[in-house]
C-alpha positions in Angstrom: 91.9 66.1 129.1 95.6 65.2 128.8 97.7 68.2 128.1 99.3 66.9 125.0 101.8 69.8 124.6 103.5 69.1 127.9 102.8 65.4 128.9 102.1 63.4 126.0 104.6 61.2 124.0 102.3 61.3 121.0 100.4 63.6 118.7 96.6 63.8 118.0 95.1 63.8 114.7 91.4 64.7 113.4 89.5 62.5 111.2 86.1 64.3 110.1 86.4 66.5 113.2 87.0 63.6 115.6 90.3 63.4 117.7 92.3 60.1 117.3 95.5 59.9 119.3 98.8 58.5 117.7 99.5 55.8 120.0 100.9 52.1 120.1 99.9 49.4 122.8 103.0 50.0 124.6 102.3 53.7 124.9 98.9 53.2 126.3 100.2 50.8 128.8 102.8 53.4 129.9 100.1 56.1 130.1 97.9 53.9 132.2 100.6 53.2 134.7 101.2 56.8 135.0 97.4 57.6 135.6 97.2 54.9 138.1 100.1 56.7 139.9 98.4 59.9 139.8 95.1 58.6 141.3 93.0 61.1 139.4 90.1 59.9 136.9 91.0 59.4 133.1 88.9 58.3 130.3 89.9 56.0 127.4 87.8 55.8 124.2 88.3 53.1 121.7 87.3 55.1 118.7 86.6 53.4 115.3 84.9 54.6 112.0 81.2 54.0 113.5 82.3 56.2 116.3 83.5 58.8 114.0 80.1 58.7 111.9 77.9 58.7 115.1 79.9 61.8 116.3 78.7 63.7 113.3 75.0 63.5 114.3 75.4 63.3 118.0 76.9 66.4 119.7 77.1 64.9 123.1 79.1 61.9 121.9 81.3 64.1 119.7 82.0 66.4 123.0 82.7 63.2 125.0 85.3 62.0 122.4 87.0 65.6 122.3 87.1 65.7 126.1 88.3 62.0 126.6 92.0 61.8 128.0 92.9 59.3 125.3 91.2 58.2 121.9 92.9 55.1 120.7 92.4 53.9 116.9 90.3 50.8 117.4 89.6 50.4 113.8 91.7 49.8 110.6 89.7 52.3 108.7 91.2 55.0 110.8 94.7 54.0 109.8 93.5 54.3 106.1 91.8 57.5 106.6 94.8 58.9 108.2 97.0 58.0 105.2 94.4 59.3 103.0 94.5 62.8 104.6 98.4 62.9 104.8 98.7 62.0 108.5 99.6 58.7 110.3 98.5 56.6 113.0 101.2 54.0 114.1 98.9 51.0 114.7 95.5 49.8 115.6 94.9 49.8 119.3 91.8 47.4 120.1 89.7 47.3 123.1 89.6 43.5 122.9 93.4 43.3 122.8 94.0 46.0 125.5 91.9 44.2 128.0 94.1 41.1 128.3 97.1 43.3 128.1 96.2 45.6 130.8 95.1 42.3 132.9 98.7 41.1 132.4 100.1 44.5 133.7 97.7 44.3 136.4 98.8 40.8 137.8 102.4 42.1 137.7 101.9 45.5 139.3 99.1 44.8 141.6 96.4 46.7 139.9 92.7 46.0 140.8 90.3 45.8 137.7 86.5 46.0 137.9 84.6 44.5 134.8 81.3 46.3 134.1 78.6 45.8 131.6 77.8 43.1 128.9 75.0 40.5 129.3 74.5 38.8 132.6 77.2 36.5 133.5 79.6 37.4 130.7 81.7 39.7 133.0 82.1 36.9 135.5 83.3 34.6 132.7 85.8 37.2 131.7 87.1 37.7 135.0 87.6 34.0 135.5 89.3 33.8 132.3 91.5 36.5 133.1 92.5 35.3 136.5 93.3 31.9 134.9 95.6 33.6 132.4 97.3 35.8 134.9 97.9 34.2 138.3 97.7 36.8 140.9 95.3 39.1 139.1 93.0 41.1 141.4 89.5 41.4 140.3 87.9 44.1 142.4 84.3 43.6 141.1 82.1 42.3 138.2 78.6 43.6 137.4 76.4 43.5 134.6 74.3 46.5 135.4 73.0 48.9 132.6 73.7 52.4 131.4 70.3 53.5 132.4 70.3 56.6 134.5 68.1 54.9 137.1 70.7 52.4 137.8 73.7 54.7 137.9 73.5 55.6 141.7 73.8 51.9 142.8 76.5 51.1 140.2 78.5 54.2 141.1 78.2 53.1 145.0 79.3 49.4 144.1 82.4 50.6 142.0 83.3 53.2 144.8 83.3 50.4 147.4 85.5 48.0 145.4 88.0 50.9 144.9 89.5 49.5 141.5 92.6 50.9 139.6 91.0 50.3 136.2 87.1 50.2 135.3 86.3 48.4 132.0 82.9 49.4 130.7 81.2 47.3 128.2 77.9 48.9 127.5 78.6 49.6 123.8 79.0 52.9 122.1 78.0 55.7 122.6 76.4 54.6 125.8 79.5 53.4 127.6 81.4 56.5 126.7 78.6 58.8 127.7 78.1 56.9 131.0 81.8 57.1 131.8 82.1 61.0 131.2 78.9 61.6 133.2 80.1 59.6 136.4 83.9 59.5 136.2 84.6 62.3 138.8 82.4 60.7 141.4 83.6 57.2 140.7 87.2 58.3 141.3 88.8 55.4 139.3 92.1 56.3 137.8 91.4 54.6 134.6 88.0 54.2 133.0 87.8 52.6 129.5 84.8 51.7 127.2 85.5 48.3 125.7 82.4 47.5 123.8 82.1 43.9 123.0 85.6 42.8 124.3 84.1 40.6 127.2 82.0 38.8 124.5 85.0 38.3 122.4 87.2 37.2 125.1 84.9 34.4 126.3 83.6 33.5 122.9 80.0 34.7 123.2 80.6 36.5 119.9 83.5 35.2 117.8 86.3 37.6 116.6 87.5 37.6 113.1 90.4 35.3 112.5 93.9 36.8 112.6 94.4 36.3 109.0 91.2 38.3 108.1 92.2 41.0 110.6 95.6 41.3 108.7 94.0 41.8 105.4 91.5 44.3 106.9 88.5 42.2 106.4 87.4 42.0 110.0 84.3 44.1 109.0 83.2 41.6 106.6 83.4 38.8 109.2 81.2 40.7 111.5 78.6 41.3 108.8 78.6 37.6 107.9 78.3 36.4 111.5 76.1 39.0 112.9 73.9 40.0 110.0 71.7 41.9 112.4 74.5 44.6 112.5 74.0 45.6 108.9 72.5 49.0 109.6 75.4 49.8 111.8 77.8 48.5 109.2 76.4 51.2 106.7 78.5 53.7 108.6 81.6 52.3 107.1 80.8 53.1 103.3 79.7 56.6 104.4 82.8 56.8 106.6 85.0 56.1 103.4 82.9 58.5 101.2 83.2 61.2 103.8 87.0 60.9 104.2 87.5 61.0 100.4 85.5 64.2 100.1 87.4 65.6 102.9 90.8 64.8 101.1 89.5 66.2 97.9 88.3 69.4 99.6 91.9 69.6 101.3 93.7 69.1 97.8 91.5 71.9 96.2 92.4 74.3 99.1 95.9 73.8 98.6 96.1 73.7 94.8 
């Protein structure tokens, strides 16, 4: 894990026991550039309220998030929770926005990207779109694969042979994050990031909420309306709100 005290330009906070790092997009891009120069594996997790609630019950996932080198705040609920708990996160940093931003930097700096995961064909579509938007971008490889343990040796060999600088993994949480933590040392990729549904959003397989809805913090409602099968996962949001309010109340009682 990144040594926050000596190397990091940011601080970390904890929400319901889960670490979230106070970073901006600009800081993340600078850190990625530094890690690519170092050539040692580093994991980025795109943490949101669903991650936080899943980590309450899944010890392996909680440990993975704690040991990740960077946990960005991919979810407006985390910014709200930080304020309620008397702390601060500077901005939301989403996987769906980071992928094209990293691709833009990669085209300028010569970084090689590997896109892993999503449904068959989606990674290929995403790669073509990123190449069209960023002339000169070097895509080291694309593969759907799966997070199943039986498939891991072949996937690891494929990524090793491609030698990317950045590996985006779109298996969804917690599978993608656990997979990265399990294999990052043997993969040897400088930057490994779980990106959830980012590929689907970028190529339109799943629509992302309009910007105006994102600005008024109703992206969760858009997902519920357009993807009603997610309703069980969406139940994590009211549980998250209630848990944060209880934590804030206990902290106030302790200091009173």
